N, C-alpha and C positions, 0 to 999 in steps of 0.2 A: 492520366488520373483525373477523376472528376472533381467537381466543386466540394462534394461532401468529404472526401479524403483530404482535400485542401483545408477544410475547416478543422479536421482532426490534427493535421500538421500544425496549424496555427495554434491550436489548443496546447499542443506539446511544447511549443516555443514559450507560450505564456506560462505553462505549468512549471517549466524549469525556473523561470524568474520567480514564481511564487514559492518554490522550494526554498530559495534564498531569502526572500522577503519575510516568509513565515518563520525563519530561523530553524528550519528542519535539516539543513545540510551545511557542510563546510566544503569549500572548493567545488570540485566537480563530482562529489559523492551523490548517491541517489539517482533516481530516474523516474520518468513518468511515461505512460503510454495511453493511447486511445484507440479503440477498435472501431472500424467502420466496415460492415459487411464481413468479408473474409480477409480484410487487410488490417494491419496494425501499424500505427505511426508511433515511433519510440525515440527517446532521447539518443543523441550520438554519444559515443564513448569518449571520455577524457577531454571534453570541451567545456570551457567556462560558460555558464548559462547566459551571461550577458553578451556572449559572442555568437550564440546559436541563431541562425537565420532559418527561414522555412526550407531553403534548399539543403540545409545540413541535417534536417530530421530524416531518419531512416524509415522506410516503409517496407514491410515484409508481409508475406502471406502467412497463414496459420501454421504452415509446415516449416517456416523459417527461411524461405527463399526470398532473397532481396529483390525488391521491385525497383527501388531507386538505383541510380548509377553505381556501378561496381567500384569506380575510382573515387567515390565520395567518402565521407566520414564513416567509420565503422559503427554499427549499432551497439548499444549498451551491452556490457558484459553479462547483464542479467536478462538479456532478451529471451533466453530459453525459459526462464521462470515466468516471465510475463506471458509468453505464448501458451505455456501449460495451464496457467490460470484461465486464459481465454477459452482454451479448448475444453476445460473441465468444469467451468462455472458459468454463471450468467453475466460475468463482468463485462462492462463496456469501457472501463477506464481503470488504470492501476497506478498507485503512487507508492514508491519505495523510498524511505527516508532514513536518516541517521540522527534523528532528534536525540538530544543528550539524555533526557529522562527515559526515553524508550530503550536506548542502548544500555543505560545503567541498570534498569529493571531486568533486562534480558540476561544480565550476568548473575542474577540472584535467584530468581524464581523459575519454576517450570510452567506456572499458570499465573497470569495476572488476576488476582481475586476480585470479586464484585464488591468493592468498597463503596460504590455509588450506583444507583439504578441506571444511570446513563449508559452503563456497559451493555445493557440490553439492546441498545442501538447497533451494537457490533455482533449480536447474536448470543452474548453471554461472556463469561470469563474468557480472557484471551490467552490462547496457548502460546508457548515459546517453542518455535521450531528448533530442533536439535542442530548444533553447529555443524557446518560443512563449509569448505572454502567457497568464496564468492564465485559466481559464474559456473558452478558445477551442476550436473544433473542431480546429484545427491541433494544439494541444497534445494533445488526446485521441488524434488520429491518430498523433502522434509516440510517445506512450506505448504505444499498442497495438503499434507496430512494435518498440519496445524490449522488450516483454514476450513476443515470439514465442519459445516454448519455455522461458520463464522464469515464475516467480511473483513476481518483484520487478524493479523498475527504478529507476534514479535519474533525476531530472529536472533538466536543466542549469540552474544558477543558481536553483534552486527548492526541491527536496526529494527525497522518495522515495515510492514506492508499492508495496504488496504486496497479495497476495490469497491466500485459502485456503478450505478447506471449512467453516470456522467463523471467527468473529471472533477467538477465542483463537488459532487457527492463524495468521491474518493478522497478529496482534500478535507472535506468536513470530517470524515472518519479518521483521517490521519491526525488532524489537530485534536480531535476528541481523544484518540488513543494517547497522544502525547500528554494531554491534560490528566488523563487517568493515571498515567505513569508518574507524573509529578505528584499527584495525590498519594500514590503508593509510597513514594520516597518520603513525603512529608509525614504521613501517618506512621510509617515504620520507624521514623526517627524519634517518635514519642512513646513507642511501646508496641504491643502486638495489636494490629488493627482488627476490628470486628468486621467480618464479611457478611454480605447478604446471602440468604439461603436460595436454593433452587426454587422453593415455593415463593419467596419474595419476588424473584425475577419473573416467575410465571404470572404472578398477579400484575406486575408492571406490563408484561406483554399483553395480557388480557385487557387491561385498561386502555392501552394504546390502540388495540384492535377495535374496541368499542368506540373510542373517540373518532377513529378514522372511518368507521361505518355509519356514524350518526349524521 
């Protein structure tokens, strides 16, 4: 394996530590992955993040064939979901986490409403993927459906998932989603929140495009 996949492996090691330091997981929950070409580096299953070394990170091709040694750690139980996201979107990195606010909101709503225009950074109101047991093809399918036109989704009674052009961008979106969920919890505790309309979000998107083009 070349130096570029080695960089992806190192990013996965650092990403696991960041899941913990950002308060997005407890124990060995969650997982991160980075794509390089037709290979994907992903967190190993059931290993404490502070114990993961580069040689523990699993590397697979997009069909799920393990490239790293067969007697090494097993890849994350959500590997199939990560691979489907890579095959069907432009993702270059994926973050799956169990942030408390994200999990709480996923048990209550079907769609996280646009209480703040920041949600436009995720493509709009965030859908909640229907519940299915972790590690199943059905869960992967539900998540892909929820991600249509979005770069983030909640997973009912489970957690959240985001993707980006880099692991840093995927983490930025993960933290933004967790903040938006905290906002939802706080606002709902005071009454019925007022959500922004599709027109409001369209104006935000247009303004962002004009700023980027100027």
